[in-house]
Each structure stands twice: as C-alpha cells, then as structure tokens.
Backbone as JSON Lines, residues from 0, in Angstrom:
{"i":0,"aa":"X","n":[0.84,-1.17,-0.03],"ca":[-0.02,0.0,-0.01],"c":[0.88,1.19,-0.01]}
{"i":1,"aa":"X","n":[0.39,2.24,-0.72],"ca":[1.14,3.46,-0.82],"c":[0.11,4.71,-0.68]}
{"i":2,"aa":"X","n":[0.58,5.83,-0.38],"ca":[-0.23,7.08,-0.44],"c":[0.27,7.78,-1.68]}
{"i":3,"aa":"X","n":[-0.69,7.97,-2.61],"ca":[-0.42,8.66,-3.89],"c":[-1.14,10.01,-3.85]}
{"i":4,"aa":"X","n":[-0.61,11.0,-4.55],"ca":[-1.21,12.3,-4.77],"c":[-1.69,12.35,-6.2]}
{"i":5,"aa":"X","n":[-2.93,12.98,-6.33],"ca":[-3.57,13.17,-7.65],"c":[-3.99,14.63,-7.8]}
{"i":6,"aa":"X","n":[-3.06,15.43,-8.4],"ca":[-3.49,16.84,-8.73],"c":[-4.58,16.8,-9.76]}
{"i":7,"aa":"X","n":[-5.47,17.89,-9.76],"ca":[-6.52,17.93,-10.66],"c":[-6.86,19.35,-10.99]}
{"i":8,"aa":"X","n":[-7.46,19.64,-12.18],"ca":[-7.88,20.88,-12.56],"c":[-9.28,21.04,-12.12]}
{"i":9,"aa":"X","n":[-9.62,22.22,-11.63],"ca":[-11.0,22.5,-11.17],"c":[-11.91,22.57,-12.41]}
{"i":10,"aa":"X","n":[-12.92,21.77,-12.29],"ca":[-14.11,21.88,-13.26],"c":[-15.25,21.22,-12.58]}
{"i":11,"aa":"X","n":[-16.46,21.35,-13.14],"ca":[-17.69,20.73,-12.47],"c":[-17.49,19.3,-12.17]}
{"i":12,"aa":"X","n":[-16.89,18.51,-13.17],"ca":[-16.68,17.09,-13.01],"c":[-15.21,16.82,-13.22]}
{"i":13,"aa":"X","n":[-14.68,16.05,-12.27],"ca":[-13.25,15.66,-12.27],"c":[-13.19,14.13,-12.36]}
{"i":14,"aa":"X","n":[-12.4,13.69,-13.36],"ca":[-12.19,12.22,-13.55],"c":[-10.7,11.94,-13.29]}
{"i":15,"aa":"X","n":[-10.41,11.0,-12.5],"ca":[-9.05,10.49,-12.08],"c":[-9.0,9.05,-12.2]}
{"i":16,"aa":"X","n":[-7.89,8.62,-12.83],"ca":[-7.6,7.12,-12.88],"c":[-6.74,6.8,-11.72]}
{"i":17,"aa":"X","n":[-7.29,5.83,-10.9],"ca":[-6.52,5.29,-9.71],"c":[-6.82,3.85,-9.56]}
{"i":18,"aa":"X","n":[-6.04,3.12,-8.81],"ca":[-6.26,1.72,-8.58],"c":[-7.51,1.5,-7.93]}
{"i":19,"aa":"X","n":[-8.21,0.36,-8.23],"ca":[-9.51,0.01,-7.72],"c":[-9.38,-0.01,-6.15]}
{"i":20,"aa":"X","n":[-10.5,0.32,-5.5],"ca":[-10.68,0.24,-4.14],"c":[-9.65,1.22,-3.44]}
{"i":21,"aa":"X","n":[-9.17,2.31,-4.17],"ca":[-8.38,3.34,-3.53],"c":[-9.2,3.99,-2.43]}
{"i":22,"aa":"X","n":[-8.55,4.29,-1.36],"ca":[-9.27,4.9,-0.24],"c":[-8.88,6.47,-0.21]}
{"i":23,"aa":"X","n":[-9.84,7.29,-0.44],"ca":[-9.49,8.7,-0.53],"c":[-9.28,9.24,0.89]}
{"i":24,"aa":"X","n":[-8.18,9.93,1.06],"ca":[-7.75,10.37,2.42],"c":[-8.31,11.84,2.69]}
{"i":25,"aa":"X","n":[-7.92,12.67,1.67],"ca":[-8.18,14.14,1.82],"c":[-8.06,14.81,0.51]}
{"i":26,"aa":"X","n":[-8.59,16.04,0.45],"ca":[-8.37,16.9,-0.71],"c":[-7.82,18.2,-0.01]}
{"i":27,"aa":"X","n":[-6.64,18.77,-0.54],"ca":[-6.12,19.98,-0.13],"c":[-5.39,20.65,-1.24]}
{"i":28,"aa":"X","n":[-4.9,21.81,-0.95],"ca":[-4.19,22.56,-1.99],"c":[-2.72,22.55,-1.71]}
{"i":29,"aa":"X","n":[-1.93,22.18,-2.82],"ca":[-0.49,22.26,-2.64],"c":[0.07,23.13,-3.84]}
{"i":30,"aa":"X","n":[0.84,24.08,-3.53],"ca":[1.41,25.02,-4.56],"c":[0.28,25.56,-5.37]}
{"i":31,"aa":"X","n":[-0.8,26.0,-4.82],"ca":[-1.95,26.59,-5.48],"c":[-2.65,25.62,-6.48]}
{"i":32,"aa":"X","n":[-2.59,24.39,-6.26],"ca":[-3.19,23.45,-7.13],"c":[-3.97,22.41,-6.22]}
{"i":33,"aa":"X","n":[-5.23,22.13,-6.5],"ca":[-5.98,21.12,-5.7],"c":[-5.41,19.71,-5.97]}
{"i":34,"aa":"X","n":[-5.36,18.98,-4.87],"ca":[-4.85,17.58,-5.01],"c":[-5.75,16.61,-4.11]}
{"i":35,"aa":"X","n":[-5.86,15.39,-4.6],"ca":[-6.42,14.42,-3.8],"c":[-5.37,13.44,-3.31]}
{"i":36,"aa":"X","n":[-5.32,13.06,-2.04],"ca":[-4.37,12.03,-1.6],"c":[-5.19,10.83,-1.29]}
{"i":37,"aa":"X","n":[-4.68,9.59,-1.74],"ca":[-5.4,8.4,-1.59],"c":[-4.43,7.26,-1.14]}
{"i":38,"aa":"X","n":[-4.99,6.33,-0.39],"ca":[-4.2,5.08,0.01],"c":[-4.5,4.07,-1.06]}
{"i":39,"aa":"X","n":[-3.51,3.59,-1.7],"ca":[-3.77,2.74,-2.98],"c":[-2.9,1.51,-2.85]}
{"i":40,"aa":"X","n":[-3.44,0.55,-3.49],"ca":[-2.58,-0.77,-3.81],"c":[-2.2,-0.66,-5.27]}
{"i":41,"aa":"X","n":[-0.88,-0.37,-5.54],"ca":[-0.42,-0.18,-6.9],"c":[-0.57,-1.43,-7.78]}
{"i":42,"aa":"X","n":[-0.8,-2.55,-7.19],"ca":[-1.02,-3.74,-8.0],"c":[-2.37,-3.98,-8.54]}
{"i":43,"aa":"X","n":[-3.26,-3.2,-8.02],"ca":[-4.71,-3.33,-8.47],"c":[-4.86,-2.64,-9.89]}
{"i":44,"aa":"X","n":[-5.85,-3.07,-10.67],"ca":[-6.02,-2.45,-11.99],"c":[-6.69,-1.05,-11.72]}
{"i":45,"aa":"X","n":[-6.45,-0.24,-12.8],"ca":[-6.93,1.06,-12.72],"c":[-8.45,1.15,-12.92]}
{"i":46,"aa":"X","n":[-9.09,2.17,-12.4],"ca":[-10.46,2.51,-12.68],"c":[-10.64,4.02,-12.68]}
{"i":47,"aa":"X","n":[-11.56,4.6,-13.3],"ca":[-11.86,5.92,-13.3],"c":[-12.83,6.3,-12.23]}
{"i":48,"aa":"X","n":[-12.35,7.26,-11.4],"ca":[-13.11,7.7,-10.25],"c":[-13.63,9.08,-10.7]}
{"i":49,"aa":"X","n":[-14.93,9.43,-10.48],"ca":[-15.49,10.69,-10.78],"c":[-15.87,11.48,-9.59]}
{"i":50,"aa":"X","n":[-15.56,12.71,-9.58],"ca":[-15.76,13.67,-8.44],"c":[-16.49,14.84,-8.99]}
{"i":51,"aa":"X","n":[-17.16,15.51,-8.15],"ca":[-17.83,16.84,-8.47],"c":[-17.3,17.96,-7.55]}
{"i":52,"aa":"X","n":[-17.07,19.06,-8.13],"ca":[-16.64,20.23,-7.47],"c":[-17.69,21.34,-7.32]}
{"i":53,"aa":"X","n":[-17.98,21.81,-6.17],"ca":[-19.06,22.86,-5.97],"c":[-18.44,24.04,-5.36]}
{"i":54,"aa":"X","n":[-18.52,25.23,-5.82],"ca":[-18.0,26.36,-5.16],"c":[-19.03,26.82,-4.17]}
{"i":55,"aa":"X","n":[-18.49,27.53,-3.13],"ca":[-19.47,28.02,-2.09],"c":[-20.5,29.0,-2.76]}
{"i":56,"aa":"X","n":[-21.75,28.79,-2.5],"ca":[-22.84,29.6,-3.06],"c":[-23.28,29.18,-4.44]}
{"i":57,"aa":"X","n":[-22.63,28.11,-5.0],"ca":[-23.13,27.51,-6.28],"c":[-24.17,26.53,-6.0]}
{"i":58,"aa":"X","n":[-24.99,26.24,-7.1],"ca":[-26.06,25.32,-7.04],"c":[-25.47,23.89,-6.75]}
{"i":59,"aa":"X","n":[-26.04,23.23,-5.87],"ca":[-25.76,21.78,-5.51],"c":[-26.73,20.87,-6.13]}
{"i":60,"aa":"X","n":[-26.37,20.24,-7.3],"ca":[-27.29,19.46,-8.08],"c":[-27.13,18.04,-8.15]}
{"i":61,"aa":"X","n":[-26.62,17.4,-7.06],"ca":[-26.47,15.97,-6.99],"c":[-27.2,15.56,-5.67]}
{"i":62,"aa":"X","n":[-27.46,14.29,-5.65],"ca":[-28.22,13.68,-4.38],"c":[-27.24,13.77,-3.23]}
{"i":63,"aa":"X","n":[-27.59,14.53,-2.15],"ca":[-26.6,14.56,-1.07],"c":[-26.48,13.32,-0.22]}
{"i":64,"aa":"X","n":[-27.62,12.47,-0.31],"ca":[-27.65,11.25,0.37],"c":[-26.75,10.2,-0.3]}
{"i":65,"aa":"X","n":[-26.74,10.25,-1.62],"ca":[-25.93,9.24,-2.34],"c":[-24.55,9.73,-2.73]}
{"i":66,"aa":"X","n":[-24.09,10.8,-2.1],"ca":[-22.82,11.39,-2.43],"c":[-21.9,11.31,-1.18]}
{"i":67,"aa":"X","n":[-20.67,11.17,-1.45],"ca":[-19.7,11.15,-0.32],"c":[-18.92,12.39,-0.3]}
{"i":68,"aa":"X","n":[-18.96,13.2,0.79],"ca":[-18.15,14.43,0.97],"c":[-16.76,14.06,1.16]}
{"i":69,"aa":"X","n":[-15.79,14.56,0.32],"ca":[-14.34,14.32,0.42],"c":[-13.75,15.43,1.25]}
{"i":70,"aa":"X","n":[-14.02,16.69,0.98],"ca":[-13.36,17.75,1.65],"c":[-13.52,19.11,0.95]}
{"i":71,"aa":"X","n":[-12.97,20.11,1.6],"ca":[-13.05,21.52,1.12],"c":[-11.62,21.95,0.89]}
{"i":72,"aa":"X","n":[-11.41,22.77,-0.24],"ca":[-10.06,23.3,-0.49],"c":[-10.27,24.76,-0.91]}
{"i":73,"aa":"X","n":[-9.14,25.43,-0.79],"ca":[-9.2,26.95,-1.2],"c":[-8.12,27.17,-2.21]}
{"i":74,"aa":"X","n":[-8.43,28.1,-3.16],"ca":[-7.58,28.52,-4.24],"c":[-7.54,30.05,-4.27]}
{"i":75,"aa":"X","n":[-6.66,30.68,-4.85],"ca":[-6.57,32.1,-5.17],"c":[-6.62,32.87,-3.84]}
{"i":76,"aa":"X","n":[-5.88,32.42,-2.8],"ca":[-5.8,33.09,-1.49],"c":[-7.24,33.14,-0.88]}
{"i":77,"aa":"X","n":[-7.97,32.16,-0.98],"ca":[-9.31,32.1,-0.43],"c":[-10.41,32.73,-1.43]}
{"i":78,"aa":"X","n":[-10.03,33.11,-2.56],"ca":[-10.96,33.76,-3.51],"c":[-11.92,32.68,-4.03]}
{"i":79,"aa":"X","n":[-11.56,31.43,-4.05],"ca":[-12.43,30.34,-4.49],"c":[-12.35,29.23,-3.41]}
{"i":80,"aa":"X","n":[-13.51,28.85,-2.92],"ca":[-13.57,27.71,-1.99],"c":[-14.36,26.62,-2.67]}
{"i":81,"aa":"X","n":[-13.63,25.49,-2.86],"ca":[-14.22,24.3,-3.59],"c":[-14.63,23.24,-2.6]}
{"i":82,"aa":"X","n":[-15.69,22.59,-2.77],"ca":[-16.22,21.37,-2.0],"c":[-16.24,20.18,-2.9]}
{"i":83,"aa":"X","n":[-15.46,19.19,-2.59],"ca":[-15.36,18.04,-3.39],"c":[-16.25,16.91,-2.85]}
{"i":84,"aa":"X","n":[-16.97,16.26,-3.78],"ca":[-17.95,15.23,-3.59],"c":[-17.66,14.04,-4.56]}
{"i":85,"aa":"X","n":[-17.9,12.91,-4.08],"ca":[-17.89,11.68,-4.99],"c":[-19.32,11.12,-5.01]}
{"i":86,"aa":"X","n":[-20.05,11.39,-6.1],"ca":[-21.38,10.97,-6.23],"c":[-21.4,9.47,-6.46]}
{"i":87,"aa":"X","n":[-22.57,8.78,-6.15],"ca":[-22.8,7.36,-6.46],"c":[-23.18,7.29,-7.88]}
{"i":88,"aa":"X","n":[-22.45,6.48,-8.65],"ca":[-22.79,6.26,-10.05],"c":[-23.19,4.79,-10.2]}
{"i":89,"aa":"X","n":[-24.18,4.47,-11.03],"ca":[-24.55,3.14,-11.28],"c":[-23.58,2.48,-12.28]}
C-alpha cells in the first residue's frame, strides 16, 4: 500500500484514474493546485473515479444522500472555496 497524490484541474466534474478500491484520504491545495491524496494498492487495476466540485454559493445539483463528501479546499488566497464530492454512479 502507498499514499499517492492526484493533482486535478478544477471543473464541475473531475475524472481521475486510480487503482480500484483506492481509499480517498483528503483533498487539499499544494502550490496553489488542488490535490487528492489516496491510499492505494499499486498492484490493482486502474479505474476511473468521478468527483464533483461545487463552489461556495453555487447550485448543488447531486443527491446529497448518495454522495460522499471528500473535503473542502481553497484557491486564489481564499478567492475560491471548492467542496469536493464523490457521487454514487450506477
């Protein structure tokens, strides 16, 4: 098992390839870029994980019961506050 970092670009939907059953630990900003840290088994096959980013005050248009809150991060010296969720997909 390893802890890997996954930097991402802010958009409404974020897709990241990571080993299956990766455990998301946190989302934070490093060097003004948002990153997800996850506990992964590097021997597992890769899968696409989909996340949603919502800014403070923006419309929240996913099911809050079926979504997992990952965390909150700040960009532009607090000018943008993003809230990361992993929705349940069928």
